[in-house]
Biopython code that builds the backbone (N, CA, C, O; Angstrom):
import numpy as np
from Bio.PDB.StructureBuilder import StructureBuilder

atoms = [
    (1, "MET", "N", (-40.047, -4.365, 39.454)),
    (1, "MET", "CA", (-38.949, -3.909, 38.648)),
    (1, "MET", "C", (-37.696, -4.701, 38.884)),
    (1, "MET", "O", (-37.356, -5.033, 40.019)),
    (2, "LYS", "N", (-36.999, -5.007, 37.784)),
    (2, "LYS", "CA", (-35.739, -5.763, 37.980)),
    (2, "LYS", "C", (-34.607, -4.858, 38.425)),
    (2, "LYS", "O", (-34.551, -3.684, 38.057)),
    (3, "LYS", "N", (-33.731, -5.400, 39.198)),
    (3, "LYS", "CA", (-32.530, -4.680, 39.697)),
    (3, "LYS", "C", (-31.471, -4.892, 38.631)),
    (3, "LYS", "O", (-31.223, -6.029, 38.229)),
    (4, "VAL", "N", (-30.859, -3.851, 38.179)),
    (4, "VAL", "CA", (-29.746, -3.890, 37.139)),
    (4, "VAL", "C", (-28.472, -4.192, 37.887)),
    (4, "VAL", "O", (-28.148, -3.562, 38.894)),
    (5, "LYS", "N", (-27.771, -5.156, 37.376)),
    (5, "LYS", "CA", (-26.435, -5.562, 37.962)),
    (5, "LYS", "C", (-25.352, -4.563, 37.527)),
    (5, "LYS", "O", (-25.326, -4.147, 36.368)),
    (6, "ILE", "N", (-24.505, -4.197, 38.402)),
    (6, "ILE", "CA", (-23.530, -3.109, 38.032)),
    (6, "ILE", "C", (-22.354, -3.773, 37.279)),
    (6, "ILE", "O", (-21.763, -3.161, 36.389)),
    (7, "LEU", "N", (-22.026, -5.008, 37.637)),
    (7, "LEU", "CA", (-20.851, -5.672, 37.059)),
    (7, "LEU", "C", (-20.865, -5.726, 35.517)),
    (7, "LEU", "O", (-19.861, -5.370, 34.901)),
    (8, "PRO", "N", (-21.962, -6.157, 34.877)),
    (8, "PRO", "CA", (-22.006, -6.232, 33.400)),
    (8, "PRO", "C", (-21.820, -4.840, 32.742)),
    (8, "PRO", "O", (-21.116, -4.676, 31.745)),
    (9, "ILE", "N", (-22.463, -3.902, 33.337)),
    (9, "ILE", "CA", (-22.448, -2.523, 32.834)),
    (9, "ILE", "C", (-20.952, -1.960, 32.977)),
    (9, "ILE", "O", (-20.423, -1.323, 32.066)),
    (10, "TYR", "N", (-20.368, -2.220, 34.088)),
    (10, "TYR", "CA", (-18.992, -1.785, 34.409)),
    (10, "TYR", "C", (-18.009, -2.468, 33.472)),
    (10, "TYR", "O", (-17.105, -1.832, 32.930)),
    (11, "LEU", "N", (-18.194, -3.756, 33.289)),
    (11, "LEU", "CA", (-17.327, -4.573, 32.354)),
    (11, "LEU", "C", (-17.463, -4.123, 30.947)),
    (11, "LEU", "O", (-16.469, -4.083, 30.222)),
    (12, "SER", "N", (-18.684, -3.771, 30.504)),
    (12, "SER", "CA", (-18.920, -3.383, 29.112)),
    (12, "SER", "C", (-18.253, -1.987, 28.946)),
    (12, "SER", "O", (-17.659, -1.713, 27.903)),
    (13, "PHE", "N", (-18.347, -1.158, 29.912)),
    (13, "PHE", "CA", (-17.696, 0.209, 29.854)),
    (13, "PHE", "C", (-16.211, 0.044, 29.758)),
    (13, "PHE", "O", (-15.582, 0.715, 28.939)),
    (14, "LEU", "N", (-15.611, -0.818, 30.553)),
    (14, "LEU", "CA", (-14.208, -1.021, 30.481)),
    (14, "LEU", "C", (-13.721, -1.552, 29.148)),
    (14, "LEU", "O", (-12.671, -1.148, 28.647)),
    (15, "ILE", "N", (-14.469, -2.433, 28.599)),
    (15, "ILE", "CA", (-14.132, -2.992, 27.251)),
    (15, "ILE", "C", (-14.240, -1.930, 26.199)),
    (15, "ILE", "O", (-13.393, -1.890, 25.307)),
    (16, "LEU", "N", (-15.228, -1.066, 26.241)),
    (16, "LEU", "CA", (-15.397, 0.041, 25.347)),
    (16, "LEU", "C", (-14.225, 0.934, 25.464)),
    (16, "LEU", "O", (-13.634, 1.283, 24.442)),
    (17, "ILE", "N", (-13.826, 1.350, 26.692)),
    (17, "ILE", "CA", (-12.644, 2.217, 26.870)),
    (17, "ILE", "C", (-11.415, 1.598, 26.346)),
    (17, "ILE", "O", (-10.629, 2.289, 25.699)),
    (18, "TYR", "N", (-11.177, 0.307, 26.581)),
    (18, "TYR", "CA", (-9.996, -0.373, 26.060)),
    (18, "TYR", "C", (-9.962, -0.347, 24.522)),
    (18, "TYR", "O", (-8.904, -0.092, 23.946)),
    (19, "ILE", "N", (-11.048, -0.595, 23.873)),
    (19, "ILE", "CA", (-11.066, -0.628, 22.436)),
    (19, "ILE", "C", (-10.849, 0.756, 21.899)),
    (19, "ILE", "O", (-10.111, 0.889, 20.923)),
    (20, "LEU", "N", (-11.420, 1.794, 22.446)),
    (20, "LEU", "CA", (-11.129, 3.156, 22.011)),
    (20, "LEU", "C", (-9.692, 3.495, 22.208)),
    (20, "LEU", "O", (-9.061, 4.072, 21.321)),
    (21, "PHE", "N", (-9.149, 3.149, 23.361)),
    (21, "PHE", "CA", (-7.692, 3.368, 23.556)),
    (21, "PHE", "C", (-6.813, 2.710, 22.526)),
    (21, "PHE", "O", (-5.872, 3.330, 22.031)),
    (22, "VAL", "N", (-7.097, 1.471, 22.190)),
    (22, "VAL", "CA", (-6.328, 0.736, 21.200)),
    (22, "VAL", "C", (-6.415, 1.405, 19.876)),
    (22, "VAL", "O", (-5.414, 1.538, 19.172)),
    (23, "ILE", "N", (-7.662, 1.853, 19.502)),
    (23, "ILE", "CA", (-7.851, 2.551, 18.163)),
    (23, "ILE", "C", (-7.127, 3.826, 18.145)),
    (23, "ILE", "O", (-6.460, 4.123, 17.154)),
    (24, "ILE", "N", (-7.211, 4.670, 19.244)),
    (24, "ILE", "CA", (-6.603, 5.932, 19.221)),
    (24, "ILE", "C", (-5.044, 5.794, 19.208)),
    (24, "ILE", "O", (-4.355, 6.523, 18.495)),
    (25, "VAL", "N", (-4.553, 4.902, 19.962)),
    (25, "VAL", "CA", (-3.023, 4.704, 19.951)),
    (25, "VAL", "C", (-2.527, 4.293, 18.586)),
    (25, "VAL", "O", (-1.476, 4.765, 18.155)),
    (26, "ASN", "N", (-3.263, 3.407, 17.871)),
    (26, "ASN", "CA", (-2.772, 2.934, 16.614)),
    (26, "ASN", "C", (-3.292, 3.762, 15.492)),
    (26, "ASN", "O", (-3.167, 3.345, 14.341)),
    (27, "LEU", "N", (-3.846, 4.864, 15.730)),
    (27, "LEU", "CA", (-4.456, 5.714, 14.658)),
    (27, "LEU", "C", (-3.420, 6.247, 13.681)),
    (27, "LEU", "O", (-3.711, 6.474, 12.507)),
    (28, "SER", "N", (-2.196, 6.444, 14.189)),
    (28, "SER", "CA", (-1.197, 6.958, 13.263)),
    (28, "SER", "C", (-0.676, 5.939, 12.322)),
    (28, "SER", "O", (-0.050, 6.322, 11.333)),
    (29, "SER", "N", (-0.877, 4.665, 12.537)),
    (29, "SER", "CA", (-0.411, 3.666, 11.678)),
    (29, "SER", "C", (-1.567, 3.030, 10.850)),
    (29, "SER", "O", (-1.356, 2.026, 10.170)),
    (30, "PHE", "N", (-2.763, 3.610, 10.913)),
    (30, "PHE", "CA", (-3.926, 3.026, 10.246)),
    (30, "PHE", "C", (-4.439, 4.031, 9.211)),
    (30, "PHE", "O", (-4.513, 5.216, 9.539)),
    (31, "PRO", "N", (-4.796, 3.641, 7.993)),
    (31, "PRO", "CA", (-4.450, 2.358, 7.340)),
    (31, "PRO", "C", (-3.072, 2.404, 6.698)),
    (31, "PRO", "O", (-2.553, 3.495, 6.463)),
    (32, "ARG", "N", (-2.493, 1.323, 6.421)),
    (32, "ARG", "CA", (-1.217, 1.187, 5.887)),
    (32, "ARG", "C", (-1.198, -0.005, 4.851)),
    (32, "ARG", "O", (-1.872, -1.014, 5.061)),
    (33, "LEU", "N", (-0.495, 0.121, 3.851)),
    (33, "LEU", "CA", (-0.392, -1.009, 2.894)),
    (33, "LEU", "C", (0.815, -1.895, 3.282)),
    (33, "LEU", "O", (1.897, -1.409, 3.611)),
    (34, "HIS", "N", (0.577, -3.172, 3.228)),
    (34, "HIS", "CA", (1.618, -4.093, 3.548)),
    (34, "HIS", "C", (1.868, -5.087, 2.440)),
    (34, "HIS", "O", (0.923, -5.594, 1.835)),
    (35, "GLY", "N", (3.145, -5.377, 2.160)),
    (35, "GLY", "CA", (3.535, -6.487, 1.213)),
    (35, "GLY", "C", (2.875, -6.309, -0.142)),
    (35, "GLY", "O", (3.004, -5.285, -0.812)),
    (36, "ASP", "N", (2.166, -7.359, -0.504)),
    (36, "ASP", "CA", (1.633, -7.423, -1.862)),
    (36, "ASP", "C", (0.649, -6.307, -2.172)),
    (36, "ASP", "O", (0.496, -5.966, -3.345)),
    (37, "GLU", "N", (-0.013, -5.728, -1.210)),
    (37, "GLU", "CA", (-1.020, -4.630, -1.465)),
    (37, "GLU", "C", (-0.235, -3.470, -1.975)),
    (37, "GLU", "O", (-0.693, -2.855, -2.938)),
    (38, "ALA", "N", (0.899, -3.099, -1.439)),
    (38, "ALA", "CA", (1.667, -1.950, -1.864)),
    (38, "ALA", "C", (2.268, -2.236, -3.272)),
    (38, "ALA", "O", (2.323, -1.319, -4.091)),
    (39, "TRP", "N", (2.707, -3.442, -3.568)),
    (39, "TRP", "CA", (3.323, -3.761, -4.802)),
    (39, "TRP", "C", (2.212, -3.714, -5.865)),
    (39, "TRP", "O", (2.444, -3.250, -6.982)),
    (40, "PHE", "N", (1.038, -4.182, -5.527)),
    (40, "PHE", "CA", (-0.081, -4.156, -6.549)),
    (40, "PHE", "C", (-0.413, -2.781, -6.857)),
    (40, "PHE", "O", (-0.630, -2.475, -8.029)),
    (41, "GLY", "N", (-0.482, -1.863, -5.872)),
    (41, "GLY", "CA", (-0.824, -0.460, -6.111)),
    (41, "GLY", "C", (0.229, 0.198, -7.017)),
    (41, "GLY", "O", (-0.120, 0.942, -7.934)),
    (42, "LEU", "N", (1.544, -0.081, -6.752)),
    (42, "LEU", "CA", (2.605, 0.490, -7.523)),
    (42, "LEU", "C", (2.583, 0.011, -8.981)),
    (42, "LEU", "O", (2.828, 0.775, -9.915)),
    (43, "ASN", "N", (2.266, -1.342, -9.140)),
    (43, "ASN", "CA", (2.210, -1.840, -10.539)),
    (43, "ASN", "C", (1.007, -1.272, -11.231)),
    (43, "ASN", "O", (1.089, -0.943, -12.414)),
    (44, "ALA", "N", (-0.101, -1.142, -10.556)),
    (44, "ALA", "CA", (-1.316, -0.502, -11.216)),
    (44, "ALA", "C", (-1.027, 0.913, -11.662)),
    (44, "ALA", "O", (-1.445, 1.302, -12.753)),
    (45, "ARG", "N", (-0.319, 1.706, -10.853)),
    (45, "ARG", "CA", (0.028, 3.022, -11.149)),
    (45, "ARG", "C", (0.938, 3.132, -12.364)),
    (45, "ARG", "O", (0.787, 3.982, -13.242)),
    (46, "GLU", "N", (1.880, 2.219, -12.349)),
    (46, "GLU", "CA", (2.857, 2.171, -13.496)),
    (46, "GLU", "C", (2.145, 1.792, -14.784)),
    (46, "GLU", "O", (2.452, 2.344, -15.841)),
    (47, "ILE", "N", (1.184, 0.843, -14.715)),
    (47, "ILE", "CA", (0.409, 0.486, -15.959)),
    (47, "ILE", "C", (-0.466, 1.639, -16.404)),
    (47, "ILE", "O", (-0.620, 1.878, -17.602)),
    (48, "LEU", "N", (-1.015, 2.325, -15.491)),
    (48, "LEU", "CA", (-1.899, 3.461, -15.762)),
    (48, "LEU", "C", (-1.166, 4.548, -16.426)),
    (48, "LEU", "O", (-1.673, 5.114, -17.395)),
    (49, "HIS", "N", (0.074, 4.905, -15.945)),
    (49, "HIS", "CA", (0.806, 6.010, -16.509)),
    (49, "HIS", "C", (1.600, 5.694, -17.778)),
    (49, "HIS", "O", (1.820, 6.586, -18.597)),
    (50, "HIS", "N", (2.044, 4.414, -17.961)),
    (50, "HIS", "CA", (2.852, 4.093, -19.114)),
    (50, "HIS", "C", (2.073, 3.413, -20.299)),
    (50, "HIS", "O", (2.425, 3.568, -21.469)),
    (51, "CYS", "N", (1.014, 2.666, -19.932)),
    (51, "CYS", "CA", (0.381, 1.875, -21.005)),
    (51, "CYS", "C", (-0.691, 2.678, -21.714)),
    (51, "CYS", "O", (-1.066, 2.288, -22.820)),
    (52, "PHE", "N", (-1.201, 3.739, -21.186)),
    (52, "PHE", "CA", (-2.273, 4.559, -21.751)),
    (52, "PHE", "C", (-1.782, 5.900, -22.305)),
    (52, "PHE", "O", (-2.555, 6.853, -22.400)),
    (53, "ASP", "N", (-0.477, 5.974, -22.676)),
    (53, "ASP", "CA", (0.079, 7.154, -23.204)),
    (53, "ASP", "C", (-0.348, 7.421, -24.605)),
    (53, "ASP", "O", (0.061, 8.420, -25.196)),
]
sb = StructureBuilder()
sb.init_structure("model")
sb.init_model(0)
sb.init_chain("A")
sb.init_seg("    ")
for serial, (resi, resn, name, xyz) in enumerate(atoms, 1):
    if name == "N":
        sb.init_residue(resn, " ", resi, " ")
    sb.init_atom(name, np.array(xyz, "f"), 0.0, 1.0, " ", f" {name:<3s}", serial, name[0])
structure = sb.get_structure()
């Protein structure tokens, strides 16, 4: 039987904890529209409401 090394498992666990922490901390700002995405959405809404009357 092979002996499992602790360091790779420990390192993988730390990386997972770090990723979860970053996601949870930035959850309040995700998703958000930036720059041209927001303008495109506003233009599409304006076209939808004013051109199809």
